[in-house]
Backbone as ProteinMPNN parsed JSONL, in Angstrom:
{"seq_chain_A": "MKKIGVVLMFIGAVMLATFMFVDLKVDFGLWITGFLISMIVAASGAVTLIFYLAKGIKADKASNNDFK", "coords_chain_A": {"N_chain_A": [[58.76, -14.599, 43.055], [61.017, -16.071, 43.519], [62.995, -14.284, 44.022], [62.512, -13.482, 46.583], [63.449, -15.541, 48.211], [66.21, -15.39, 47.779], [66.695, -12.826, 48.743], [65.96, -13.14, 51.441], [67.894, -15.023, 52.25], [70.2, -13.464, 51.892], [69.766, -11.307, 53.687], [69.684, -12.765, 56.07], [72.314, -13.779, 56.067], [73.818, -11.431, 56.275], [72.93, -10.519, 58.752], [73.839, -12.659, 60.34], [76.631, -12.405, 59.988], [76.961, -9.926, 61.16], [76.241, -10.41, 63.849], [78.171, -12.269, 64.506], [80.784, -11.268, 63.902], [81.023, -8.532, 64.441], [81.802, -6.345, 67.059], [79.576, -6.189, 69.321], [78.023, -4.412, 71.896], [76.204, -5.864, 73.725], [74.113, -7.802, 75.924], [74.328, -11.367, 76.613], [71.884, -12.721, 76.245], [70.378, -11.084, 74.477], [72.126, -11.161, 72.319], [72.168, -13.924, 71.584], [69.502, -14.246, 70.908], [69.242, -12.544, 68.654], [71.08, -13.838, 67.001], [69.89, -16.378, 66.648], [67.502, -15.604, 65.384], [68.544, -14.569, 63.017], [69.598, -16.922, 61.948], [67.219, -18.339, 61.496], [65.994, -16.701, 59.582], [67.821, -16.884, 57.431], [67.7, -19.648, 56.968], [65.018, -19.958, 56.246], [65.006, -18.633, 53.812], [66.682, -20.345, 52.346], [65.152, -22.713, 52.354], [62.932, -21.833, 50.939], [64.078, -21.368, 48.404], [64.896, -23.995, 47.771], [62.42, -25.222, 47.62], [61.327, -23.93, 45.342], [63.172, -24.802, 43.457], [62.704, -27.592, 43.43], [60.074, -27.533, 42.542], [60.434, -26.465, 39.983], [61.978, -28.481, 38.774], [60.14, -30.57, 38.809], [58.176, -29.516, 37.097], [59.644, -29.339, 34.745], [60.186, -32.043, 34.212], [57.586, -32.92, 33.834], [56.876, -31.553, 31.548], [58.434, -32.817, 29.695], [57.346, -35.291, 29.503], [58.453, -37.312, 31.02], [57.863, -37.76, 33.597], [56.467, -39.918, 35.864]], "CA_chain_A": [[58.884, -15.249, 44.34], [62.364, -16.594, 43.697], [63.82, -13.213, 44.571], [62.299, -13.394, 48.021], [64.348, -16.497, 48.84], [67.567, -14.845, 47.717], [66.74, -11.68, 49.655], [65.953, -13.664, 52.81], [69.208, -15.596, 52.534], [71.159, -12.369, 52.003], [69.529, -10.615, 54.955], [70.122, -13.671, 57.126], [73.774, -13.846, 56.067], [74.32, -10.158, 56.805], [72.664, -10.522, 60.192], [74.773, -13.609, 60.954], [77.959, -11.799, 60.008], [76.933, -8.849, 62.145], [76.235, -10.954, 65.202], [79.365, -13.07, 64.772], [82.073, -10.618, 63.73], [81.028, -7.155, 64.917], [81.855, -6.29, 68.517], [78.366, -5.546, 69.813], [77.98, -4.262, 73.351], [74.896, -6.324, 74.185], [74.239, -8.968, 76.797], [74.299, -12.643, 75.907], [70.507, -13.063, 75.878], [70.035, -10.358, 73.26], [72.982, -11.652, 71.243], [71.721, -15.252, 71.139], [68.206, -14.046, 70.257], [69.521, -12.029, 67.316], [71.761, -14.884, 66.248], [68.902, -17.393, 66.265], [66.598, -15.011, 64.406], [69.251, -14.511, 61.736], [69.652, -18.292, 61.441], [65.888, -18.676, 61.001], [65.762, -15.942, 58.351], [68.647, -17.482, 56.376], [67.179, -20.987, 56.676], [63.75, -19.842, 55.518], [65.361, -18.309, 52.429], [67.193, -21.559, 51.711], [64.022, -23.627, 52.155], [62.136, -21.259, 49.854], [64.76, -21.638, 47.14], [64.839, -25.438, 47.52], [61.049, -25.498, 47.197], [61.161, -23.503, 43.952], [63.987, -25.68, 42.631], [61.967, -28.848, 43.275], [58.905, -27.239, 41.718], [60.919, -26.306, 38.619], [62.377, -29.8, 38.273], [58.91, -31.321, 38.567], [57.541, -28.953, 35.902], [60.47, -29.702, 33.602], [59.943, -33.453, 33.897], [56.214, -33.057, 33.342], [56.82, -31.052, 30.181], [59.132, -33.778, 28.838], [56.616, -36.552, 29.618], [59.271, -38.32, 31.703], [57.395, -37.848, 34.98], [55.422, -40.939, 36.011]], "C_chain_A": [[60.289, -15.8, 44.577], [63.281, -15.543, 44.316], [63.671, -13.121, 46.081], [63.203, -14.37, 48.772], [65.777, -15.997, 48.866], [67.717, -13.675, 48.685], [66.765, -12.147, 51.103], [67.303, -14.278, 53.171], [70.253, -14.51, 52.71], [71.003, -11.622, 53.324], [69.981, -11.478, 56.126], [71.635, -13.755, 57.215], [74.388, -12.563, 56.626], [74.096, -10.081, 58.31], [73.604, -11.473, 60.924], [76.171, -13.021, 61.058], [78.027, -10.69, 61.052], [77.028, -9.405, 63.557], [77.496, -11.758, 65.52], [80.647, -12.24, 64.803], [82.151, -9.182, 64.225], [80.979, -7.181, 66.442], [80.665, -5.484, 69.036], [78.404, -5.517, 71.334], [76.581, -4.601, 73.856], [75.106, -7.535, 75.087], [74.01, -10.252, 75.997], [72.899, -13.021, 75.449], [70.064, -12.374, 74.602], [70.854, -10.848, 72.079], [72.48, -12.984, 70.706], [70.355, -15.154, 70.458], [68.395, -13.539, 68.831], [70.176, -13.066, 66.433], [70.771, -15.943, 65.766], [67.901, -16.856, 65.25], [67.27, -14.942, 63.046], [69.4, -15.899, 61.124], [68.311, -18.706, 60.841], [65.595, -17.969, 59.683], [66.553, -16.562, 57.196], [68.111, -18.869, 55.991], [65.858, -20.919, 55.915], [64.0, -19.453, 54.06], [65.861, -19.529, 51.687], [66.065, -22.545, 51.426], [63.132, -23.123, 51.02], [62.775, -21.555, 48.503], [64.756, -23.124, 46.788], [63.45, -25.828, 47.031], [60.846, -25.115, 45.734], [62.017, -24.335, 43.003], [63.265, -27.002, 42.384], [60.743, -28.659, 42.387], [59.304, -27.098, 40.248], [61.336, -27.625, 37.994], [61.148, -30.633, 37.937], [58.214, -30.825, 37.298], [58.327, -29.316, 34.647], [60.262, -31.169, 33.215], [58.55, -33.667, 33.338], [56.129, -32.576, 31.888], [57.521, -31.996, 29.199], [58.467, -35.141, 28.814], [57.464, -37.663, 30.218], [58.785, -38.56, 33.116], [56.261, -38.866, 35.068], [55.206, -41.249, 37.448]], "O_chain_A": [[60.7, -15.973, 45.724], [64.22, -15.871, 45.041], [64.605, -12.724, 46.778], [63.676, -14.052, 49.864], [66.479, -16.161, 49.864], [68.737, -13.546, 49.363], [67.518, -11.603, 51.911], [67.8, -14.074, 54.279], [71.109, -14.617, 53.588], [71.99, -11.338, 54.002], [70.592, -10.976, 57.07], [72.189, -13.798, 58.313], [75.369, -12.614, 57.368], [74.969, -9.632, 59.053], [74.111, -11.145, 61.997], [76.82, -13.129, 62.099], [79.033, -10.538, 61.744], [77.815, -8.916, 64.368], [77.85, -11.909, 66.689], [81.512, -12.482, 65.644], [83.251, -8.662, 64.413], [80.215, -7.94, 67.038], [80.736, -4.263, 69.172], [78.78, -6.5, 71.972], [75.862, -3.734, 74.352], [76.138, -8.204, 75.025], [73.558, -10.216, 74.852], [72.741, -13.587, 74.367], [69.445, -12.996, 73.739], [70.343, -10.942, 70.963], [72.376, -13.157, 69.491], [70.081, -15.906, 69.523], [67.772, -14.054, 67.903], [69.865, -13.164, 65.246], [70.814, -16.355, 64.606], [67.493, -17.585, 64.345], [66.639, -15.225, 62.027], [69.335, -16.041, 59.903], [68.273, -19.351, 59.794], [65.019, -18.562, 58.771], [66.014, -16.744, 56.104], [68.078, -19.214, 54.81], [65.61, -21.739, 55.031], [63.277, -19.901, 53.169], [65.51, -19.736, 50.526], [66.034, -23.151, 50.355], [62.633, -23.92, 50.226], [62.086, -21.948, 47.562], [64.625, -23.475, 45.616], [63.313, -26.661, 46.135], [60.262, -25.881, 44.967], [61.626, -24.552, 41.857], [63.22, -27.479, 41.25], [60.417, -29.525, 41.575], [58.584, -27.564, 39.365], [61.077, -27.864, 36.814], [61.111, -31.317, 36.914], [57.718, -31.63, 36.511], [57.735, -29.573, 33.599], [60.173, -31.497, 32.032], [58.355, -34.509, 32.461], [55.383, -33.144, 31.091], [57.23, -31.973, 28.003], [58.972, -36.06, 28.17], [57.216, -38.838, 29.95], [59.257, -39.487, 33.775], [55.221, -38.702, 34.429], [54.365, -42.085, 37.779]]}, "name": "protein", "num_of_chains": 1, "seq": "MKKIGVVLMFIGAVMLATFMFVDLKVDFGLWITGFLISMIVAASGAVTLIFYLAKGIKADKASNNDFK"}
């Protein structure tokens, strides 16, 4: 499941770069829609990775009996 967060962040970053730096011949409505979708995809990947990081920290503290 950790790979899915990295893949989502990568796809979102590629989409963001495409919508920001490539000269696309599309109207503004389509451009802003694609831009916002790419932001959502990248953010969901980041949130997924943060969730797994917090879960790992909690499991590590529980295994060391430091979690109270």
